[in-house]
C-alpha positions as a printed NumPy array, in Angstrom:
array([[  0.96 , -30.923,  44.432],
       [  2.107, -27.423,  45.382],
       [  5.151, -27.678,  43.099],
       [  2.921, -28.812,  40.219],
       [  0.523, -25.936,  40.746],
       [  3.325, -23.371,  40.968],
       [  4.913, -24.857,  37.864],
       [  1.604, -24.737,  36.024],
       [  1.024, -21.122,  37.052],
       [  4.574, -20.193,  36.052],
       [  4.107, -21.904,  32.684],
       [  0.792, -20.095,  32.087],
       [  2.289, -16.72 ,  33.03 ],
       [  5.318, -17.366,  30.782],
       [  3.132, -18.444,  27.88 ],
       [  0.864, -15.418,  28.311],
       [  3.89 , -13.107,  28.443],
       [  5.396, -14.622,  25.31 ],
       [  2.062, -14.368,  23.49 ],
       [  1.674, -10.718,  24.496],
       [  5.275,  -9.985,  23.462],
       [  4.641, -11.606,  20.07 ],
       [  1.46 ,  -9.609,  19.532],
       [  3.215,  -6.385,  20.515],
       [  6.169,  -7.17 ,  18.222],
       [  3.849,  -7.839,  15.261],
       [  1.75 ,  -4.758,  16.006],
       [  4.873,  -2.605,  16.208],
       [  5.996,  -3.756,  12.744],
       [  2.611,  -3.147,  11.092],
       [  1.439,   0.419,  10.495],
       [ -1.69 ,   1.266,  12.453],
       [ -4.992,   1.199,  10.609],
       [ -5.243,   4.987,  11.02 ],
       [ -1.791,   5.435,   9.49 ],
       [ -2.716,   3.002,   6.696],
       [ -5.819,   5.087,   5.914],
       [ -3.818,   8.336,   5.961],
       [ -1.147,   6.869,   3.691],
       [ -3.761,   5.507,   1.282],
       [ -5.496,   8.902,   1.129],
       [ -2.197,  10.761,   0.621],
       [ -0.931,   8.458,  -2.142],
       [ -4.357,   8.404,  -3.847],
       [ -4.365,  12.2  ,  -3.856],
       [ -0.823,  12.329,  -5.24 ],
       [ -1.667,   9.881,  -8.045],
       [ -4.999,  11.464,  -8.959],
       [ -3.623,  15.005,  -8.959],
       [ -0.582,  14.188, -11.082],
       [ -0.471,  16.045, -14.373],
       [ -0.615,  14.136, -17.684],
       [  3.129,  14.889, -18.093],
       [  3.853,  13.339, -14.696],
       [  1.828,  10.26 , -15.645],
       [  3.713,  10.036, -18.951],
       [  6.958,  10.049, -16.97 ],
       [  5.953,   6.844, -15.215],
       [  4.543,   5.082, -18.237],
       [  0.899,   6.117, -18.482],
       [ -0.202,   7.905, -21.645],
       [ -3.623,   9.566, -21.678],
       [ -5.336,  12.925, -21.564],
       [ -8.269,  12.077, -19.266],
       [ -8.736,  12.075, -15.502],
       [ -7.293,   9.292, -13.34 ],
       [ -9.137,   7.596, -10.48 ],
       [ -7.06 ,   5.386,  -8.188],
       [ -7.333,   2.821,  -5.434],
       [ -4.313,   2.482,  -3.161],
       [ -3.438,  -0.094,  -0.501],
       [ -0.195,   0.663,   1.37 ],
       [  1.851,  -2.299,   2.573],
       [  4.979,  -0.625,   3.898],
       [  6.844,   2.545,   4.709],
       [ 10.289,   3.988,   5.052],
       [ 11.168,   4.152,   7.839],
       [  9.593,   0.77 ,   8.53 ],
       [  8.672,   1.703,  12.104],
       [  6.921,   5.   ,  11.257],
       [  3.99 ,   5.657,  13.566],
       [  2.607,   8.814,  11.935],
       [  2.328,  10.358,   8.49 ],
       [  4.914,  13.038,   9.268],
       [  7.546,  10.345,   9.929],
       [  7.02 ,   8.638,   6.552],
       [  9.4  ,   9.419,   3.706],
       [  8.422,   6.578,   1.319],
       [  5.182,   4.628,   0.962],
       [  5.123,   1.219,  -0.735],
       [  1.694,   0.27 ,  -1.994],
       [ -0.441,  -1.641,  -4.45 ],
       [ -2.342,   0.652,  -6.741],
       [ -4.975,   0.405,  -9.428],
       [ -5.711,   3.495, -11.478],
       [ -8.486,   3.739, -14.064],
       [ -8.524,   6.314, -16.818],
       [-11.785,   8.124, -17.452],
       [-12.812,   9.042, -20.951],
       [-11.823,   5.756, -22.601],
       [-14.834,   3.863, -21.278],
       [-17.875,   4.923, -19.28 ],
       [-17.591,   1.82 , -17.034],
       [-14.907,   0.954, -14.481],
       [-14.897,  -2.705, -15.544],
       [-13.994,  -1.869, -19.146],
       [-11.792,   1.166, -18.474],
       [ -8.106,   1.315, -19.254],
       [ -6.304,   0.575, -15.996],
       [ -2.789,   0.352, -14.618],
       [ -2.024,  -1.635, -11.488],
       [  0.823,  -3.025,  -9.447],
       [  3.303,  -2.057,  -6.766],
       [  4.561,   1.504,  -6.542],
       [  6.864,   3.576,  -4.372],
       [  5.852,   7.132,  -3.544],
       [  8.109,   9.633,  -1.811],
       [  6.108,  11.95 ,   0.41 ],
       [  7.892,  15.21 ,  -0.344],
       [  7.36 ,  18.497,  -2.118],
       [  7.024,  17.714,  -4.921],
       [  6.164,  14.057,  -4.365],
       [  7.975,  11.401,  -6.384],
       [  6.19 ,   8.406,  -7.91 ],
       [  8.164,   5.367,  -8.974],
       [  6.507,   2.597, -10.944],
       [  8.413,  -0.472, -12.142],
       [  8.542,  -0.464, -15.935],
       [  6.484,  -3.303, -17.487],
       [  7.915,  -5.976, -19.76 ],
       [ 10.728,  -8.477, -19.564],
       [ 12.581,  -8.212, -16.254],
       [  9.572,  -6.725, -14.423],
       [ 10.009,  -8.867, -11.253],
       [ 13.62 ,  -7.715, -10.934],
       [ 12.567,  -4.07 , -11.301],
       [  9.961,  -4.577,  -8.549],
       [ 12.629,  -6.102,  -6.284],
       [ 14.924,  -3.143,  -6.982],
       [ 12.151,  -0.641,  -6.21 ],
       [ 10.617,  -2.225,  -3.103],
       [ 12.696,  -3.099,  -0.006],
       [ 13.208,  -6.835,   0.506],
       [ 11.109,  -6.889,   3.694],
       [  8.055,  -6.032,   1.53 ],
       [  8.651,  -8.31 ,  -1.482],
       [  5.881, -10.76 ,  -0.513],
       [  3.318,  -7.948,  -0.344],
       [  4.638,  -6.307,  -3.517],
       [  3.936,  -9.436,  -5.543],
       [  0.385,  -9.982,  -4.241],
       [ -1.945,  -9.515,  -7.172],
       [ -5.114,  -8.707,  -5.259],
       [ -5.948,  -5.998,  -2.749],
       [ -6.446,  -7.45 ,   0.731],
       [ -9.482,  -5.214,   1.272],
       [-11.9  ,  -4.37 ,  -1.544],
       [-12.971,  -1.112,   0.151],
       [-10.341,   0.958,  -1.689],
       [-11.367,  -0.524,  -5.06 ],
       [-15.05 ,   0.066,  -4.326],
       [-14.389,   3.707,  -3.332],
       [-12.454,   4.227,  -6.577],
       [-15.288,   2.672,  -8.599],
       [-17.734,   5.086,  -7.001],
       [-15.5  ,   8.083,  -7.73 ],
       [-15.056,   6.838, -11.308],
       [-18.862,   6.655, -11.742],
       [-19.216,  10.23 , -10.442],
       [-16.757,  11.537, -13.049],
       [-18.94 ,  10.078, -15.788]])
């Protein structure tokens, strides 16, 4: 009976240790929620403050203001713990152009995965639409993030809702 109890305790301790190690490993590979928020704010600011010429350079043609929602899904380096460590942000974005329509739902929008280099000046890379688009996404986004890059929906609607509210304030 003593051997069984010791074995059971050892098994429970081992299982708990493995579970904790797994949680810590997963947590270490995922940016913290604070870092996610900081990255989203930084990339949103970069996109919204880009000049019309800069938007033209990555395929958007308009003369109005841009309002964006951004949801980061990865960084370079992958194990960055703070904004100052990040050189590249990989994110889903949705930008709406004001002036074309008074309503978010009917506005002209661009969406999809992007790569943004956090530098002075920042660099924005958007895969060109059209034939071969999936290959251009794969070339832009590191392989470890391909699953997230091809998700069509934001995981959290909070970023979209905040962009809708900012869009309504512009009008």
